[in-house]
N, C-alpha and C positions, 0 to 999 in steps of 0.2 A: 749611396745616400750620404749627405753631409749634414752634420749637426753643428749648429753655431751655439757656442756656450756663452752665457751671460758673463760680463766682465767681473762681477763680484762673486762668482762661483768659487768655492773652496776646492783645494786639490783633493781633499778627502771625498767630497761629493762627486768630483769628476771621476776619480778612481772607482767609486761604487757604480757609477753609470757605465764606465768601460767594462767592468767585470760582468754586469748584467747583460750587456750586449754580447760579450764573448761567450756567455753561457748559452746564447742562442745559436752558437756555431758560426758567428760572423768574425771577421778580422777587423780590428780597430786600429786606425792610424791617426796620430796627432798631426794636425796641419797648422803651419805657421803662416798667417796672412795679415801682415801689418800688426795692428793691436788686437785683432780678433783671435780668439781661441776656437778652433774647430776640430771636430772628429770626423774622419772619413771611414765609412763602413764598406767593406768589400765582402763578397760572397753572394749567396742567394738571398737577395733582399726583395724578391718578387712578392712575398707574402707579408712583408713588413711595412706598416703604414707610418709615414712621417708623424701623423697625429699621436702615435704612441709615445714619441719622445717629446713632442711639443708640450705635453701636459706636465713635464718635469719642471720643478722650480728653478733649475739651473740652465734650462735650455731656452735660448732666445728664439730659434727657429730650426726647422728640419725640412729637407727637401731631397728628392731623388735626382740623380744626375743621369743624363742620357747615355753617356759612353759606357759600354760594357766592360772596358778595361780600366778597372779601378786602381790597381797597383802599378800598372805601367803608364797610366795617364798623368798628365801634368796637373790636373785639377786637384788631385789628392797629394801631389808632391811637386809643388811649384819650383823648388830649387833643382838645378841640373845635377844629375848623378855623375860622379867621377868614378870611372872604373880603373882600378889599379892592378897591374901585373908586373911584379918585380919593381924596377925603377920607372917603368912606363905608366903614363896616365892618359886616359882618353875621356873627354867630356868636361863641361864646366870651364871652358877656356883652354883646356889642355888638348893639343893636337898631336897625333901620332900616326906614323906610316908603318904598316905591316907589309913585309915583302919576303919573297922567297919562291921556290919552285912549286909548281902544281903538285908534284909528287917527289918524294925522296927516292932517288935512284941509286946512289952510292955514297960512300963516305967522302970521297974526293969532291963530288958534285956539291953536296950540302955544305961542306966546310968552306969551299971556295966561294959559293954564293953568300953564305952567312958573313964571311969576313968582308966581302965587297959592299954589301948593303949596310953593314954597320959603319963602315968608313963614310958612306954617303949620307948617314943620318937616320936610317930606319931604326925604329924603337923596338920592334918585335919581329921574330922570324916565323914565317908560315911555311908549312910543308906537309903534304899529305902522306900519311903512313898507310891509311886505308882509303881507297878511292872508289866512289860509286860511279860506275860507267854504264852507259846505255847498252854496250855490247858485252856479252859474257867472254868474248875473245880478246878484249882490250886489257892493258896492264892495270891491275887493281891494287898496286902498291906493294910495299915490302912487309906490311903488317907490323907486328911488334918489333921486328928488326929495324924498321924505319923509325920507330919511336926512340930506339937506342941511339941511332945516328943523329937524331934531332937533339938528344940530350948531350951528345958529344960536341955538337956545334954550339950549344948553349954554354957549355963549359969553356969553350975556346973564345967566345965572343961576349958572353954575358947577356945575350938577347933572350928574352922570354919566348917560350914556344907557343905557337897557335897551330892546332891540328884538328882535323874533322873526325868526330866519332860517328860510327855507323850502327853500332850494335850495343845493347845493354851488356853483352858478354864482356865488353872491354872497359866497363866503368872503373874497375879497380886500377887498371893500368893508366887510364887517363887521369884519374884522381891523383895518382902519385907522380906522373911524369910530365903532364901538360899544364901549362900556366893558364891558357885561355882555350876552352873547349869550343870548337866550332860545330854548330848545327847547320848543315848544308841546306840548300834550297829544296832538295828532294825530301828532306826529313823535317821541314819546318812545321808540318802538321802531324808529325809522329808523336802524338800526345803522351803516350806511355814513356817514350824516350825522354821527352821534355821534362816530365815529372821526375824521373830518376836522375837526370843530369842536374836539375835544380837542387836536389837533395845533397849534391856534393858541395854546394855552397862555394863554388869556384866561379871566376869570370867566364862568361859565355858570349861567343860571337854568333848571333842569330841572323842567318841570311834569309832574305825574302824569297818565297816560293816563286816558281816560274810563272804561275797564273794567279798569284795571291793578291788580294787587296791589302791596303795599308791597315785596315781594321783587323783583318785576319792575321797579319804580322804582329800587331800589338796584342792580340789575344793569345798568340803563341808565346810572346814574352810574358804575358800574364801567367801562363802555366809555369814558366821557369821561376818567376818571382814567388808565386804561391808555393812552389815546391821547396824554396829555401834560399835562393840566391837573388840578391838585388843588384848584382854586378852583371848587367846585360848590355851588350852592344848591338844595336840594330844595323843591318847592312843592306843597302840597296845594291843589287847585283844584276839588274836587268830583268825584264819580263818578256814573255813570249807574245809577239804581236804578229800582224800580217806582213811586216817588213822582212825582206830576205837579204838585204844588203849587209846586215850585221847579224851576228849570232843571236843576240838579244837586243832589246831596246832599253838602254839605260834611262830610267825614269828619274831625271834630275829634280823634277818637281817634288818627288817623294821626300827629299832632304829637308826643305823648309816646312813641309806639311808635318812630317814626323816630329821635327823639333818643336813645332807649335803644339802638337797633341800630346807629346810625351817628354818626360824628363830624362829619358835614356839617351846616351850618346849615339850619334848616327854617323856611319862611315859609308863610303862608296867603293865599289869594285869595278873599275873601268876595264879590267881584263876580261872577266866573264860578261860584263855589260856590252862589250862590242865584239869580242872574239877575234880581233885583229890587232896585232902589236902596234901598228902605226896610228891607231885611233886611241890608244891608251893615254898618251900625253894630253891631247886636247880635252878629252872627257875628264881626266883627272883634275886638270886645272879648272874646268867648269864646275866640277863638284866642290872644289875648295871655295870657289867664288860663291857658290850657292849656300855655303855655310856648313859643309861637312866637318865633323870633328876628327876625321882621319881618312886614310885610304888603305886598301889592301890590294897589292899589285903583285902579279906573277913575274918573277925574275929568274932567268935560267942562264947559266954560263955558256951553254951551247944549244940554243932553242931549236936549231935545225935537227938536232939529234934527241930532242926530248921525247920521253916515252908517253907524255901526256900533255896536251894543250900547248905544244910548241908554237903554234901559229899566233897565240895571243900573249906569249911571253916576251918581255924585253930583256936586253942584255944588261949586265951591271953597268956598262958605260952609259947606255941610254938612261938607265935609272939614275945615275949620278947627275946627269944634266937635268933630268926631270925634277929632282929634289931641289935644285937651285931655283927652278922656275916656280915650284910650289911655294917656296919660302918668299919669293918676290910677290906672288899673288896674295899670300897671307898678309904680307906687310902692306900691300896696297889697300886691302879691305879692312885693315885694323881701324877701329874707331878712335 
């Protein structure tokens, strides 16, 4: 629901109205829209009538909005959100590339990749310490040891760390060691995990589920924001379709749609989105042209020996050339 305040309303009267709304268990947000002063109401407004507020002397009008995602939606938050992690910024005109191996395998591996991607212009280092795998016999990561290796790579390069959390049991470790907590596609609708991660008030990278709609993605972001963090990055990483030529179908249309519907930054994952290393470059460039605020790309120094997703990982050399092309595309579409 949105309440439009009369121009001559006093701050004292507005605060009294906000307090009365909060007493009903609702969340109130100030909305700046030109010269108009508005309040956005989030929460369960199903039993709240706009007429209740229209009778107030300081209210010009009140009306319900259709979108169920009030906190993640652009209607209540017209300005772009900028997510910050260390020196890296994403959103609001800031572009950043996240790169690194699917999983942390050894100290030599993660340090080598981290140094190479930093030289090429990556702003954040990704690496899986805990890996959700379809098979119980696959490599599931080094666990907490992997986080320690990521921290060592951060100390050497200065790159903030992005890593995926799988369990609430590791909240303390991620709160202390990880700069951007990733919620993977399989956990996008793990609502209890979303709430607890939100309480950490840290930046979160939220990946779209394999079969999830954009509204469902935004509702998952709503859980995180309501939980306590407004630093959320949305990630289009491909959805499952009838097509078998690629691992997933990277939904490039999701980028402009999400940016229209939400104030949160949107990035693309062409590695998971295709499943083939030779398709990473064209889809990465297409995502940039479509308006993505960043990319997350799997880079491995020896993809043929990778313990996880080697077929979709590019080498540091290929990544270096890709970054040059990304910069050229960004320059070409600059207004």
